[in-house]
C-alpha positions as CSV (number, residue, x, y, z in Angstrom):
1,X,0.0,0.0,0.0
2,X,1.3,3.4,-0.9
3,X,1.6,6.3,1.6
4,X,2.5,9.9,0.8
5,X,3.8,12.0,3.8
6,X,2.4,15.5,4.0
7,X,5.0,17.6,5.8
8,X,2.7,20.5,6.7
9,X,0.0,18.5,8.3
10,X,2.0,15.5,9.5
11,X,-0.6,13.2,7.9
12,X,-0.3,10.1,5.9
13,X,-2.3,9.6,2.7
14,X,-3.6,6.1,2.2
15,X,-4.0,5.5,-1.5
16,X,-7.0,4.1,-3.3
17,X,-6.4,0.6,-4.5
18,X,-5.7,0.9,-8.2
19,X,-7.5,-2.4,-8.9
20,X,-10.1,-0.3,-8.3
21,X,-37.1,-2.1,2.7
22,X,-38.2,-0.6,5.9
23,X,-35.8,0.8,8.4
24,X,-35.5,-1.5,11.4
25,X,-33.0,-2.1,14.2
26,X,-31.0,-5.2,13.1
27,X,-32.0,-6.9,16.3
28,X,-35.6,-6.8,15.3
29,X,-35.1,-7.9,11.7
30,X,-33.1,-11.1,12.3
31,X,-34.0,-14.1,14.4
32,X,-31.8,-15.7,17.0
33,X,-28.9,-18.2,16.4
34,X,-26.2,-19.8,18.5
35,X,-22.5,-20.6,18.3
36,X,-19.4,-18.6,17.4
37,X,-19.4,-16.2,14.5
38,X,-17.2,-18.6,12.5
39,X,-19.7,-21.4,13.1
40,X,-22.4,-19.1,11.8
41,X,-20.5,-18.1,8.7
42,X,-19.5,-21.6,7.7
43,X,-23.1,-22.9,8.1
44,X,-24.4,-19.9,6.1
45,X,-21.9,-20.6,3.4
46,X,-22.9,-24.2,3.0
47,X,-26.6,-23.4,3.0
48,X,-26.2,-20.4,0.7
49,X,-24.2,-22.3,-1.8
50,X,-26.7,-25.2,-2.0
51,X,-29.7,-22.9,-2.3
52,X,-28.3,-20.6,-4.9
53,X,-27.0,-23.4,-7.0
54,X,-30.4,-25.1,-6.9
55,X,-32.0,-21.9,-8.0
56,X,-29.4,-21.1,-10.6
57,X,-29.1,-17.5,-9.5
58,X,-26.2,-15.1,-9.3
59,X,-27.7,-13.0,-6.7
60,X,-27.7,-12.9,-2.9
61,X,-29.4,-15.4,-0.6
62,X,-30.1,-14.2,2.9
63,X,-31.2,-16.3,5.8
64,X,-33.5,-14.8,8.3
65,X,-31.2,-15.5,11.2
66,X,-29.5,-13.2,13.7
67,X,-25.7,-13.6,14.0
68,X,-24.3,-14.4,17.4
69,X,-22.9,-11.7,19.6
70,X,-19.1,-11.5,19.5
71,X,-17.6,-13.0,22.7
72,X,-14.0,-13.6,23.9
73,X,-14.2,-17.0,22.2
74,X,-14.2,-15.2,18.8
75,X,-10.8,-13.7,19.7
76,X,-9.2,-16.7,21.3
77,X,-6.5,-17.2,18.7
78,X,-6.1,-13.6,17.8
79,X,-2.7,-12.5,16.3
80,X,-2.1,-9.1,14.7
81,X,-1.7,-9.1,10.9
82,X,1.2,-6.7,11.4
83,X,3.1,-9.5,13.4
84,X,3.6,-7.1,16.3
85,X,4.5,-8.8,19.6
86,X,2.7,-8.3,22.8
87,X,4.7,-6.6,25.7
88,X,3.6,-6.2,29.3
89,X,5.2,-2.7,29.3
90,X,2.2,-1.5,27.2
91,X,-1.2,-1.7,28.9
92,X,-4.8,-0.5,28.4
93,X,-6.5,0.0,31.7
94,X,-9.8,1.6,30.5
95,X,-11.6,2.7,27.3
96,X,-14.2,5.4,27.9
97,X,-16.5,7.6,25.8
98,X,-14.8,10.9,25.6
99,X,-18.2,12.8,25.7
100,X,-19.5,11.2,28.9
101,X,-16.5,9.4,30.6
102,X,-18.5,6.2,30.7
103,X,-16.5,3.0,30.4
104,X,-17.1,0.6,27.4
105,X,-14.2,-1.7,28.1
106,X,-14.8,-5.4,28.4
107,X,-17.9,-7.7,28.5
108,X,-19.0,-6.3,31.9
109,X,-19.3,-2.7,30.7
110,X,-22.7,-1.2,31.5
111,X,-23.0,0.5,28.1
112,X,-21.5,0.0,24.7
113,X,-20.8,1.9,21.5
114,X,-23.8,3.0,19.4
115,X,-22.5,2.9,15.8
116,X,-24.5,4.5,13.0
117,X,-24.1,3.2,9.4
118,X,-25.3,6.6,8.1
119,X,-22.2,8.3,9.6
120,X,-21.3,9.0,13.2
121,X,-17.9,9.8,14.7
122,X,-17.4,8.5,18.2
123,X,-14.8,10.0,20.5
124,X,-12.9,7.5,22.7
125,X,-10.3,8.0,25.4
126,X,-7.9,5.1,26.0
127,X,-6.2,5.1,29.4
128,X,-3.1,3.1,30.3
129,X,0.6,2.9,29.8
130,X,1.8,3.7,26.3
131,X,5.6,4.0,26.6
132,X,8.1,1.2,26.3
133,X,11.4,1.5,28.2
134,X,14.4,2.2,26.0
135,X,12.2,2.8,22.9
136,X,11.5,6.2,21.4
137,X,8.6,8.3,22.6
138,X,5.9,8.4,20.0
139,X,4.3,11.7,19.0
140,X,0.9,12.5,17.5
141,X,2.4,12.8,14.0
142,X,3.4,9.1,14.1
143,X,-0.2,8.1,14.3
144,X,-1.8,10.4,11.7
145,X,-3.1,9.3,8.3
146,X,-5.7,10.4,5.8
147,X,-7.7,8.3,3.3
148,X,-7.6,9.4,-0.3
149,X,-11.0,10.7,-1.5
150,X,-13.5,9.1,-2.0
151,X,-12.4,6.3,0.5
152,X,-14.2,6.3,3.9
153,X,-13.2,2.8,5.1
154,X,-10.2,0.6,4.2
155,X,-8.8,-2.5,5.8
156,X,-5.4,-1.8,7.4
157,X,-2.4,-3.6,5.9
158,X,1.3,-2.8,5.8
159,X,3.5,-0.9,8.3
160,X,2.3,2.7,8.0
161,X,1.5,4.7,10.0
162,X,4.2,3.2,12.3
163,X,2.1,3.9,15.4
164,X,-1.7,3.2,15.2
165,X,-4.9,2.4,17.0
166,X,-6.9,-0.3,15.4
167,X,-10.4,-1.8,15.9
168,X,-10.6,-5.5,15.0
169,X,-7.1,-5.4,13.6
170,X,-8.4,-3.7,10.4
171,X,-10.1,-0.4,11.2
172,X,-7.8,2.6,11.7
173,X,-8.9,5.2,14.3
174,X,-8.1,8.8,13.9
175,X,-5.8,9.8,16.8
176,X,-6.3,13.3,18.3
177,X,-3.9,13.4,21.2
178,X,-1.2,11.2,22.7
179,X,0.5,11.1,26.1
180,X,2.3,8.4,28.0
181,X,-1.0,7.5,29.9
182,X,-3.8,8.6,27.6
183,X,-4.7,8.4,23.9
184,X,-7.8,10.2,22.5
185,X,-9.2,8.9,19.2
186,X,-12.2,9.2,16.9
187,X,-14.0,6.2,15.3
188,X,-15.8,6.8,12.1
189,X,-18.7,4.3,11.9
190,X,-20.0,5.4,8.4
191,X,-20.6,2.5,6.0
192,X,-19.1,0.1,8.5
193,X,-21.3,-3.1,8.7
194,X,-18.7,-4.7,11.0
195,X,-20.0,-2.6,14.0
196,X,-23.5,-4.0,13.5
197,X,-22.1,-7.1,15.2
198,X,-22.9,-6.5,18.8
199,X,-20.7,-7.8,21.6
200,X,-16.9,-7.8,22.2
201,X,-14.7,-6.1,19.6
202,X,-11.0,-5.8,20.0
203,X,-9.1,-2.5,20.2
204,X,-5.4,-2.6,19.9
205,X,-2.5,-0.1,20.0
206,X,0.6,-0.9,17.9
207,X,3.8,1.1,18.6
208,X,6.4,0.0,16.0
209,X,6.8,-3.7,16.6
210,X,4.9,-3.9,19.9
211,X,1.2,-4.0,20.8
212,X,-1.3,-4.2,23.6
213,X,-5.1,-4.7,23.3
214,X,-8.4,-4.9,25.1
215,X,-12.0,-5.8,24.4
216,X,-14.5,-3.0,23.7
217,X,-18.2,-3.4,24.0
218,X,-20.5,-2.6,21.0
219,X,-24.1,-2.2,21.9
220,X,-27.3,-1.5,20.0
221,X,-26.5,0.3,16.7
222,X,-28.7,2.9,15.1
223,X,-31.5,1.6,12.9
224,X,-30.5,0.9,9.3
225,X,-32.2,-0.7,6.2
226,X,-31.4,-4.4,6.5
227,X,-30.6,-4.5,2.7
228,X,-27.8,-2.0,3.3
229,X,-25.9,-4.5,5.3
230,X,-26.5,-7.5,3.0
231,X,-23.6,-8.3,0.6
232,X,-24.1,-7.9,-3.1
233,X,-21.6,-8.9,-5.7
234,X,-21.8,-6.9,-9.0
235,X,-18.6,-8.1,-10.7
236,X,-15.6,-10.4,-10.2
237,X,-12.1,-9.9,-11.5
238,X,-9.3,-12.4,-11.4
239,X,-6.0,-10.7,-10.3
240,X,-2.9,-12.2,-11.8
241,X,0.8,-11.8,-11.3
242,X,3.0,-12.8,-14.2
243,X,0.0,-14.6,-15.6
244,X,-0.6,-16.7,-12.5
245,X,-4.1,-16.2,-10.8
246,X,-3.5,-15.2,-7.2
247,X,-6.6,-13.3,-6.0
248,X,-10.1,-12.3,-7.0
249,X,-11.5,-8.8,-6.6
250,X,-15.2,-8.5,-5.9
251,X,-17.0,-5.2,-6.6
252,X,-20.3,-4.6,-4.9
253,X,-21.7,-3.6,-1.5
254,X,-22.0,-4.8,2.0
255,X,-18.4,-6.2,2.3
256,X,-16.9,-6.5,5.8
257,X,-13.7,-4.4,6.5
258,X,-12.3,-7.1,8.9
259,X,-11.7,-10.1,6.7
260,X,-12.4,-12.6,9.5
261,X,-15.9,-11.3,9.9
262,X,-16.7,-12.7,6.5
263,X,-16.2,-16.1,4.8
264,X,-15.6,-16.8,1.1
265,X,-15.4,-20.0,-0.9
266,X,-14.2,-20.4,-4.5
267,X,-15.4,-23.6,-6.1
268,X,-16.2,-25.0,-2.6
269,X,-12.8,-24.2,-1.1
270,X,-12.2,-21.5,1.5
271,X,-10.4,-18.4,0.3
272,X,-8.7,-16.0,2.8
273,X,-10.0,-12.4,2.8
274,X,-7.3,-9.8,2.3
275,X,-8.6,-6.2,2.1
276,X,-11.8,-4.2,1.7
277,X,-12.2,-0.6,0.5
278,X,-15.5,1.4,0.9
279,X,-16.1,4.7,-0.9
280,X,-18.4,7.5,0.1
281,X,-21.3,6.3,-2.2
282,X,-21.3,2.9,-0.4
283,X,-19.7,0.9,-3.2
284,X,-17.0,-1.5,-2.1
285,X,-14.2,-3.7,-3.3
286,X,-12.8,-6.7,-1.5
287,X,-9.9,-9.0,-2.4
288,X,-9.9,-12.8,-1.6
289,X,-7.0,-15.2,-2.1
290,X,-7.5,-18.0,-4.6
291,X,-7.2,-21.3,-2.6
292,X,-5.4,-23.3,-5.3
293,X,-3.8,-21.0,-7.9
294,X,-2.1,-23.9,-9.8
295,X,-5.4,-25.6,-10.7
296,X,-7.6,-22.5,-11.0
297,X,-7.3,-22.1,-14.8
298,X,-8.1,-25.8,-15.5
299,X,-11.7,-24.9,-15.1
300,X,-13.1,-22.1,-17.2
301,X,-16.1,-21.6,-14.9
302,X,-16.1,-20.9,-11.2
303,X,-18.6,-20.4,-8.4
304,X,-18.1,-17.9,-5.6
305,X,-19.9,-17.8,-2.3
306,X,-19.3,-14.7,0.0
307,X,-20.8,-14.7,3.4
308,X,-21.2,-12.0,6.1
309,X,-23.1,-12.1,9.3
310,X,-26.0,-10.4,7.4
311,X,-26.4,-12.5,4.3
312,X,-24.9,-14.6,1.6
313,X,-24.0,-13.6,-2.0
314,X,-23.4,-16.1,-4.8
315,X,-21.7,-15.4,-8.1
316,X,-20.8,-17.6,-11.1
317,X,-17.9,-16.3,-13.2
């Protein structure tokens, strides 16, 4: 990913990837289900694939089920994509809403974030210890970045900015101030279906090669049209390197920014999600690794199933 430093504002510009119903609360529009989120996604993928193939459709199939709340089980094997290492010298002791001072840290928090898909910025104050002995002191400029217009959301990959605050290992938060014991940030919830998963999300602070993290509670989100959250695939493009098929790029809507909150299969085999970009008009692109690049071209026709907590989309290409 390309970054361009801006000396006057000390910001970093994240480039745009060149591969370029009634309104109801989600909790009222979907029925209960059990298990971990991954269990839910795998089951939905199997059912969605079977139903759409039987119907011969290239459009989405959406079960009327409510995804499970995120719990600590969903984060059991969490490891940062950046490969940062945990250190006890960095520590988060509390996460509070800047506007009220109320704590939203951990499963026992009395309140949670209230995200709004239409566009709300939420101020958070993170308290703790944010200095590592014998390492350099990080300044505000080390955390700053700016998305290139018209991006509003983009999965974080790479190493820049070198200091960062992330939600769910993928969503960059805008940092407003930094001290050794407190970091103030803003979370933009616009066009972010990830936060319509209630429960425990993970907030992490990465300073160079070190990190610390804590669970953050997301509560009842603002009402949204259910169709806005459901995935839709408009086109599929095979991305190649020196002629070898490595990834597929999906263009559409309703893609999750954190890859592990979605599940994709190509010809029945699981494909790892890589990165999602969302623009201001709601259109999105997501990249998925091809499971078996060596055999991919042996078949001229392929079937894709893309699953999120809010629906299943099927596409033949």
